[in-house]
C-alpha positions in Angstrom: 36.8 19.5 -8.2 37.0 21.4 -11.5 40.3 21.2 -11.6 40.0 17.2 -12.0 37.0 17.4 -14.0 39.3 19.2 -16.8 41.8 17.0 -16.3 39.3 14.2 -17.3 38.4 16.3 -20.2 41.7 15.7 -21.9 42.6 12.0 -20.9 41.1 9.0 -22.2 41.2 7.1 -19.0 41.2 8.2 -15.3 42.8 5.9 -12.9 43.0 6.1 -9.2 45.1 3.9 -6.8 43.1 3.7 -2.7 45.0 3.4 0.0 42.5 0.7 1.6 39.4 -0.4 -0.2 38.8 0.7 -3.5 34.8 0.9 -3.3 33.2 3.8 -2.0 36.4 5.9 -1.7 38.2 9.0 -3.7 37.9 7.3 -7.0 34.4 6.5 -6.6 33.9 10.1 -5.9 35.9 11.3 -8.7 34.0 8.6 -11.1 30.8 10.5 -10.1 32.1 14.2 -10.5 33.4 13.2 -13.9 29.7 11.3 -14.8 27.9 14.4 -13.2 30.3 17.0 -15.2 28.8 15.2 -18.2 32.1 13.8 -19.0 32.2 10.4 -20.7 35.6 8.6 -19.4 36.8 4.9 -18.9 36.9 5.1 -14.9 39.1 2.4 -13.0 39.6 2.9 -9.3 42.2 0.1 -7.6 42.3 -0.5 -4.2 41.8 -3.7 -1.7 38.6 -6.0 -1.9 35.4 -5.8 0.0 36.5 -8.7 1.3 37.9 -10.3 4.5 41.7 -10.8 3.7 44.2 -13.1 5.7 46.2 -11.0 8.3 49.9 -10.5 7.4 52.4 -8.0 6.7 51.3 -4.9 4.7 53.4 -6.3 2.0 51.7 -9.8 2.3 48.1 -8.0 2.5 48.8 -6.1 -0.9 50.5 -9.2 -2.4 47.5 -11.5 -1.7 45.0 -8.9 -2.9 46.6 -8.3 -5.7 47.6 -4.6 -5.2 51.3 -4.4 -5.1 53.4 -1.4 -7.5 53.9 -4.8 -10.2 50.0 -5.5 -9.8 48.8 -1.9 -10.2 51.0 -1.0 -13.0 50.1 -4.2 -15.1 46.4 -3.5 -14.5 47.1 0.4 -15.7 49.1 -1.0 -18.6 45.7 -3.4 -19.6 43.4 -0.5 -19.2 45.4 1.6 -21.8 45.7 -1.2 -24.4 42.1 -1.8 -23.9 41.3 1.7 -25.4 43.8 1.2 -28.0 47.1 1.3 -29.2 47.4 4.9 -29.4 47.1 5.8 -25.5 50.3 3.8 -24.5 52.1 6.7 -27.1 50.2 9.7 -25.0 51.7 11.7 -22.2 50.2 10.6 -18.6 48.1 14.0 -16.9 48.6 14.6 -13.4 46.4 15.7 -10.4 47.9 19.2 -9.3 49.6 18.6 -5.8 
């Protein structure tokens, strides 16, 4: 999608959050499209790991896998910190709905 590529050009970090497995999902495809367009950006896809997870409620599984809202927020802040302090002051770019 050209709109996603254009958004990536304006950002220093692209984060996708999967509602399932992180590997092979929309985040992987987004990263591939961005790279194919020649846009060099750090891309991170967050979601469930590709391993057997114990049974439980959705909340229990997300907590055990480290993908609760708080876990995701912490990872995104850590990724931003890795880019340098200035990125924390930037306004996030959201994809059109």
